[in-house]
C-alpha positions, 0 to 999 in steps of 0.5 A: 675291805679297808675303807677310808673316811677323811676330814680336813681341819685347820687350826692355830695354836697357843703361840704362833710358830711364825714364818717370815714372809716369803720373798716377792718372787716366791709370792708371785709363783703360779699356783699349781692346780691339784688334780683329783686322782681317781679313787684307788680301788682298795679304798672306797669312800666310807659313809661313816663319819670321820673321827673328830679332830683334836681340839687346840687351846686358844691363845690367851687374850693379849694386852696392848703394849704400854710405856713403862715410863716417859721415853720408853719406845713404843712396843710393836703391837700384834701385826707389826714387823714379822719375826726374822726366824721360825719359832719353835713349833707349838702344841696343837689340839688342846681344849678350845671352846667351839665358836660362839656367836653372841649379840653384844651391845657396847657404848656409843660408837663402840663399833664405829660412828653410829654403831653400838651393837655387833655380833661377836664370833669367838672360838674354834670353828667346830663341826657344828659351826655353820648350823649354829650360825644359821640358827643364831642369825634367825634370831638376829633377823634382818638387823645389819650388824658387823660381825667380829671374828676372833678365831684360831681356825678349825674345820675347813669345810665348816669355814667355807660354809660359814663364808657362803652364808656371810656372802648371802647375807651381805655381811660386814666382817671384821677381826676383833676380840670382844670382852663380855661384861656379864662374864665378870672375873671368869675367863672370856674363853672359859666354860662359864663365859662360853655358855653365856655367849651361846645363850642367845641373849643380848650381852654387853661389852667392848670390842678391841682389834689389838691382839685379835686373830683370824688364823688357819681356816678363819681367813677363808671365812672372812674372804667371802664377806662382801665387806671386809675390814681388817684392822691395822693391829689385827693378825691374820695367819695361814698354814697347810691343812691337817687331813685326818684319815679314818680307816675302817675294816682293816689295817691299811698298808703304807702304800694305801695310806700314801694314796689316801693322803694324796687324794685327800690333799688334792680334794682339800686343795680343789675345794679351797681353790674352787671357793677362792676362784668363785669369790674372784680372789687371788689363788695366791692365798692358797699357794702361801698357805700350802707353803707353810707346814701345819705345825707352823703359822705364817702371818700375812703381811699387809701387802698380802692382805691387800693382794689376796683381797682380804681387805683392799684398802690402801689406808687403814686407821683404827679409832682411838681405843682405851685399855688398861694393862700395867697402866691406862693407855689410849692408842691408835694404829695407822697403816698406809702406802702411797699410790697403791705401791710399795710397802705399807708404813706403820704409824702408832700413836699413844697417849699415857698419863702420869697424873690427871694433869700430866700426859705424854703423847708418842708417835712411833714410825719408820725413820726416814733416811738422813735427818729426822727433821721436826714433827708437829701435830696441829688441830684447829687452834692447837699446835704441838711441837714434838721434842727433837731429836726423836728416840731411835731404835733400828729403823724406827723412831719415836717422837714424844711431847708432854701435855697438860690436861687442858691441851689434851681436852682441846685436842680431843675436841677437834674432829681431826688433826695433822702431823706435819714433817719439816726437814732441817737444814734446808733453805725451804722446808719440805712440809709433808702432812699426814692426817690423823682422825680423832674418832674415839678420842674423846671417850678414850681420853675420858677413860684414860683421865679417870684411870689416872691418879690425881694431879701432884702439887708442884711447888713453883715460884710465883710468876714462873709457869713451866710449859709441859713441852719445856719441862723435864720428863715427869717421873713415872707414878709409883707402882 
């Protein structure tokens, strides 16, 4: 007699085969609840364990976008506008380290105001993920620490088990990638670093949200946590599950394979649907996931993240962060929409330096219809007027202003700032303000300044100072 065992897995791949967001009408389609078919007589369930799923390769850590020289538009970060076409299908199933849970301590306020320690959850969700997490949390005890996931997906049953444990612990869950200092020059996803993360010892490092992923089975883990905070520049993506059938006792016919696959997909759908309904979330998440082939990946829009209850916030603002790529950069991303309606608008702000006394602050956002007007940044006793007109690229515009070290220091010391917009050529300008938090800016500015070359000596005639806003664009530093 031929018997069948099954396993359900969700994986992401080295590069997302991105699928554009579905049309609004498709997103609102009713979920067809799969019914559990009766097990066919020739296919009794086997008690033997299913064959293991092939392991995919984790996407390499992404670096933040930077400006090559003054005037270069900001490059959209992860989580920006979706590709307009389907990308080539990636290879799936090549060696990713199993998810490791590590206690990490960072600088003051590294994970938010008053927070310097967190739990890093990095890697694929393997067959032992839930048991390993339970053991790890016994070591953590009653400490209320945020958990940052950076995972390409994995075993669906294990993902749901992880989610249930997060719900029981009333965990605060976010999406972020952790860099562990003890790994040194070893790859963060390599064997040496993975062993360190699995050691159970407290490690030291930093956490970033730009380039962080939570794909395939991972969003279902996030969904169960009582507090879910998805950063503006993190990426969530979904697709259909991959079902692995393990036949024993003979060679199945084509009809037997088709029946077993139908049964397995129905079981997977019902398992996820029951889980989503129990959490009080929108079953549309399953509808969207099932519409995407396993070989591809669909990046969720911010509107979908809110609608599916992954993060219901109508405004998401990342703290200022510092990273080094081809040059140092301090940056932040803000996603917001008015009154809970319409699309989210993305505003990206970044600060780069040419030397320790010459900086450029850029604001990239959606270009309004008609005249771009004027843009200023005000904070306490400082007001910065951005150069007009802005640079435009498609439906985006980028405003820039040059600063000296004193202005940057003053800006960093302010608790908050406001962007103000004034439309040109009208009798009474219509001023619109947009709040910008300074959280993380002092530390980001300090690290940025330390990474910059010393200031250049510029010969000027006596009594003729040049304002950074009025001066010509400084040249890019030598590489």
